[in-house]
N, C-alpha and C positions, 0 to 999 in steps of 0.2 A: 584646463581653463582656469586654474587657480592662479589669480594674479594678486592675491592678498587683499585687494579691495573688494572683489566679488568672489566670495568663498562659495564653492559648489556644495550643495547639500548631499549628505551621504544617504544612499537609497536604503529602503527597508531590507532588501536582500543582503546588502553589505553589512548592515547593523546586526542582522540575525543569522548570518551565514558563518561558515567555518573557514572560508577562504582567507589566506594570509594577505595582509596589507602589502603594498609595494614598499613600505618603509620597514625594511628588515635589516638584519645583520647576517653576514655570511662569514663563518670562521672555518677555515680548513687548516688542519694541523697534521704534519707528516713527521715521522720519527723513525730513525734507524740507528741502532747502536750495536756494538760488538764488545763483549767482555771476555777476556781470556785469563786463564791461570796456568802457570807453568811451574813445575817442581824440578829443582836441581839438587838432588840429595835432600838435605834438610832446609834448603832455601826455597821460599815461595816467591814468585814474581806474578803480580796482578797487573793487567793492562786493560784500559777502557778507552774507547773512542766512540763518540756518538754525534749525530747530526739531527737537528730539528729545523723545520721551516713552518712558521705560523703566518698565514695569510688572513688578514682581517679586513672586511669591507663593511661599511655602514651606508645604507641607502637612505638619505634623509631629505631628498628633494621631491615633494609630491608631484610637481609639474614635470620633472625630469627623472622618472623612476629608474632609468638605466644608468644614471650618472651617480657614482659613489661620492658621498660626502667625505668619507674617510677610507683610505685604502693603503694599508701598511703591510710590509713584508719584513718579518724578523727571522734572520738566519742565525742559528746558534750551533757552534761546534764545541763539544766538551771533550776533555782528554784527561787521562790520569795514569800514573804508573806507581807501583808500590812494591817494595822489596822487603820481605820479612825473613829474618835470619837469626838463628841462635848464636849467642856469643860464647856461652858456656852452659853447663848443666843447669844453672840457676838464673841465667839472664838471657834476654832476647832483645832484639832491636828491629825497628822498622824505619825505613827512609823512603821518601817518595816526593812526587810533585803532581799537582793537578791544576786545572783551570778551565777557562772557556774563552771563546772569541764570539762576539756578536756583531751583526751588521743589521741596522734598521734603515729601511728606505721607503719613501712615499712612492706610490704608483699613481695612476690617473685618478686624482681626487680634487676636492675643492676646499677642504678644511685641513689645517696643518697645526695640530696642537703641540707637536714635538718636532725637533729637527731630525734629519738623517744623522746617524751616528755610527761610530765603530767603537767597540769596547773590548779590551784585552784584560784578562785576569790570569795570574799565575801565582801559585803558592808552593813552597817547598817546606818539608818538615822532617824531623827526626824524633822518634819516640822510643823509649826503652822501658823494660820491666825487669825487676829483680825480685826473686823469691828465695827466702831462706828461713826455714822453720816456720814460725808464725809471722814473719815480717814479709810484707809485700809492698814494694815501692815502685811507683811508675812516674815517669816524667817525660816532658817533650818540649820542643821548641819549634815554632812555625814562623815563616816570613811570607807575607802576601804583598802583591803589587797589582794595582788596577790603573789602566790608562784609558781615558775616554776622550775621543776626538770627534769634531764635527766641522765640516766646511761651511762657508757662508751659504745661507739658504734664502733665496729670493722668491717672492710671490708677487703676482700681479694679475690683472684681469685677462680672462680668456675672451677674445673678441668674438668668438663664435657663439658662446652661450651666456656670457656675462658673469660667470662664476670666477672665483679665484683659481689660479693654477701656479704650479712651481715653474720658475724660470731657471734655466741652466746657464752657467757662466760659459762663454763670454757674452752671450746674447741676453743681457739683463735690462735693456732699455725699457722704460715704462714700468719697472718693477720696484718693489721696496725690499730692503733687507729685513726680513722677519726675524731671523736668528743669525747673529754674527758667529763667525768661526771661533772655536775654543779648543783648548787641549788641557786636560786636567790629569794629574798623576797622584795617586795615593799609595802610601806604603804603610805597612803595619807589622808589628812583631807581637807574638803572644807566647806564653810559656805556661806550663803546669807542672806541679810536683805534688805528689800525695802518697 
């Protein structure tokens, strides 16, 4: 009965009770990963792969308590491989790569603070150590790249409940382009010596 002009009063039982309001957040996070280590003589190989899914819903409409205002699903895949090997009796080297892939998408919601997106990260590195008497030298070089892409994101009214909804291409009649498509790519190099 809440139409913004005639706000219903909260009862004494609701004010003094322990029941949760209908305006809640629901966060469900799932994670699975596998990490392995293999040894080939004096060479070590480490491998990692993991997957996470985060489902976030925020219920923000008092008159429509079953309608999520925000409903996002973020999938993340992490990966990495590392090879450690001795070069001589006083030196060793590590080489490897790691990164992640993410996909964020809106589900059945009415608020859209960020667009759907896909993100790729990858990085490769080499690191070495040298020890001789009281001298210890270590150094490394790393390259990273990130690519972020998003398609056009259209929103418009849902004729059944009056809230906003996401429109999907090619059926975008009556909608507005809330987030235009984009693609960004970033590269970086770093090194250390000490």
